N, C-alpha and C positions, 0 to 999 in steps of 0.2 A: 684683410690685405686678397687686392686685387687676384684671382682667380680667373681663368678659361674654363664657362659651363661647355658641358660636354652631351652630345645629344646624335647618338646612334655611335658610337666610340668615337664621331668626330671632335673635332673642335668649333667651339657654335660662338656665344657671347659671352661678354664676363658674366663674371655675378665678383659675391666675396667668397669667400671659406665663410665665414656669420652666420650666411644666408643660406648658402647649403646642410648645414649641420639644423639652425636654425627651422630647417623644413622636417627636415627628422625628427625633430621633436612636435613640428606639426603633429604628424602625417602619425605615432605614438601618441601623444593625445586627443585624438579621433576614439583612437580604438579603447583609451579607458575609457571615452562615453558608451562604445557599443556593448562594450562589456559590462557597464553598470546597468544599461537595460534591460540586458539578459538576462543578471542575476536577480533583477526582479520578478522576471516569468517566472525559476524559480519558487517565487513565495509560494505559487499555488497548488494547494493538498490537493489530494484524494482521499485522506484519511477517511474511514467511516463507511466507503465505498463495496467492503468486504469483497466480494466474490467479481464481477460484477461490473458492480456503482448504481446496486440497485440496492445496497445498505439490508438486505437479507442479514437478520441476527444479530445487526446491530444495535445498543441502547441508544434509545431518543435525544438521549443527551451525549454521548459519548465523542462523537462531532469534538461537539465547540470545548470540553473542558480536553483535549486533548490538545487540540491548537491551540487553547490560554494557556494549555501546561507548556507547548512547544515553545510558547516566547517569550516565556520567562527562562527559561534550559536554553536561547540561545541568545535571546536577546535580539532577535529582532522582528522589530515591530509589530512587523506588516504581513506577516506569514496570514491568510484566508485561506480558506475553502472553496474548491474550485466550484462554481457556478454546476455542472453538472457532469456528477459523480459517471457517470455511460464515459462520456465521452475524457473526461480523465484518465481514468483507468486506462483506454486502449493505449491514447494516442501518445505519441511520444517528439512529437512535434518542436516543445522546449530543449529537447536534447540535441534537436536537429542543430538549434539557432546558437546555442552556447557554443555546443561544435564547430558551427560555420563563424562563429567571432572570434576563435581561438585559431584557426587556418589563418582568419584574414593576420591578424597577429602576428606567426608564426611567418609568415610569406610575407610583411611588411619586414619584421626584424632578420629575414632569411632577403633578403635585398641590400638593405641598409648594412650587413654582415660585407654582401659580395663586396656595396661604392667601398668600403674603408679595406678591402683587399683591394682592390686596382687602387687604391688613392694611395697605396701604402705599399704599391709594386715597386720593387730595383730592390734596393735601391738606387740602386746606379744606371740600369737597365727599363729601368718600367716608368711608373708614373712619378714615384717619387712625392707627393706631394705632402705627403702628412707620414707621423711615425707611430708607428703601433707598440704599444710598450714592450720585452721582450720576455713571454713566459717560459722559456723551454732556455735548453743549454745550447738547444740548432737543431745542425745536420751534418747524421752520422759519418756523416762523409764529403762536404762538406763545410770548412773551419768556415763559422760567423757568419753562416747563414741560419735565418732565426724565421719562420716558418711562423704567419697568424693563426697558430692554431684557437683562438679565443672564439676570431667570427669564425672562426671553421664549426668549431663545434654547435655552438647557435644554429647555423647553417643545418649536419645533419639530426638536431636535434627539432626544426619545421619542416624538416621530410617526415617527420614520424608522424608530427599532430598532422600534416598531411593527410600520410594514412590510415592512423585511425579515426579521424573524419571519416573519408569512404568508409570505414567497418561500422560507424554509427549509424551512419545515410541508411547503411545499407541493414542495419538492425529494426533502422526502425521503421523500417520499407515494408521489411517481411513481417509484423502482428500480420496475425488473424483476426479479426471476427471480436469478441469482447476485449483481447488481451494482451500483450504484447511479450514472447515468451526470454525475448530474448534483449531484456535490460540490461541480464548480470556484462556482456561484453561490453556492454552502451558504456554500464559508471566504468567497469576496468580501462577502459582506450577515454571520457572523459577527464579520471583521474588521474589518468598519467603522462596526458595532455598537458595538467593543469600545475600540473609538478615537474616536471622535466622544465615547460618551456617559462614559470617562475624558477626553476634554478637557473635556466639559463642565460635569465633576460638580469640577475643578481649578477652572476658571473660577467655579461657583457659588461656589464658598469663596472663594476670593481675591477677585473681587469683587464680590462681595454680600454674604455669611455673615458677613464677618467686619467690616461695617463699617455694619452696622445696630444704630441706636437706637434708645427707648422714648420716646413722650411721653407719660411718668409720671403727669405731671396729665389729661391726657385722657384716661387711662385709668382715673385715678380719679374724673376725672366720669361718667364715664359709667358705668361700675359702681355708686356711691351714687346713680344715678340708676334706675339698671333696673329695670322693675319684676320681672325674674328670679329678687329676690332671697327677695320673695315665697317662691317653693319651699322655701326653708328655713327656713318657718314651718308650713308646711303639718301635721305630726306637732303643733302646738300650738297652733293654733288652727283646725282644720281648712281640708276645701280647700273650702266652700262660700262661707267669712268670705276665707280667700285670694284666691279667683277676684273676690269682690270690689271686695276692698283692689287687687289688681291693674285692675281694671276703673276702679274709680274713682281712679286714679292716674293713666292712662293718658291719662283724661278731660282731668282737674286739673292734669295736667302737675305732681304733688304727688307726694313721696319716699313711698315704703311704709313708715319708719317712722316718719314723721310723723302716716300716717292711724292707724296701728297703735297709738298712743300716744293720739292721741285721742280713738280710739274705745275707749278702755280694755281693747283687747281681751291687751295682755300688759304687763306691767311693764317700767322702761327696761331692769333689769338680766337682764332673761329674752330679753327682744329681741338687747342690745349681744352679749348669748351667743351668740345662734343669730347672727345676722351679724355674728360676727367673720372676720378673712380665714380661721385655725385653719380654725373647722367651715364655714363655707364651701366650703370645697375641697379638708375634708376629710385633713386633716392636720393634726389634733387632736390 
């Protein structure tokens, strides 16, 4: 479905609704990769280091036996002992890294939710390009008004995760010498972020994404009427003529196609080729 892309909330060049949503899928797929990388870093353990990492009073075989048993109990075959137990006992860098990845995911999810709210705004006085499934009875004062409550829930979770990331950062930085005494707040922050992000992503998928529909006719009309189409004509008619066409189309409420043909700037066959959905969206 052809639609108009936007930059800085202003009409830009055409794209398809499929391209818009495919970009959301790609950005979240990237974060799955970053999360998998962070998970691997958590597999390094400082067991056996005792007080400060010197292994004082630990049985010589304790470390190897403990890690072997943990592998069996968890099913995680990649658990390993830290190369330097003194470093591993005082360093909380892996938690900072994981928290940063969770913040990255939260920021991206929140941005996508912002887009969903914008694209579904209206439904009559906004963009109104898509419809989000109604998940509430509506406004208590305005009959029939249904708000985008599921994306708003995820927005709020993102705000929380971003705050937890700052907490983890400060707690990791505040350790002194051979031990970080602030790991309790680090663990609390990370577990809360993980739990709430998991729940937020699940409810977003189940209660919002799965029920989205497109306003196809509205998309078609706005795309056909947009002066953003003139950008595709730049190579053929030049920037100056394209600018004049855009200004006149906006002023007079006329289509780009009609003005180009009226002024004899392009033959109809060439114009149709340049303004074909395949050419406009880079899929030719």
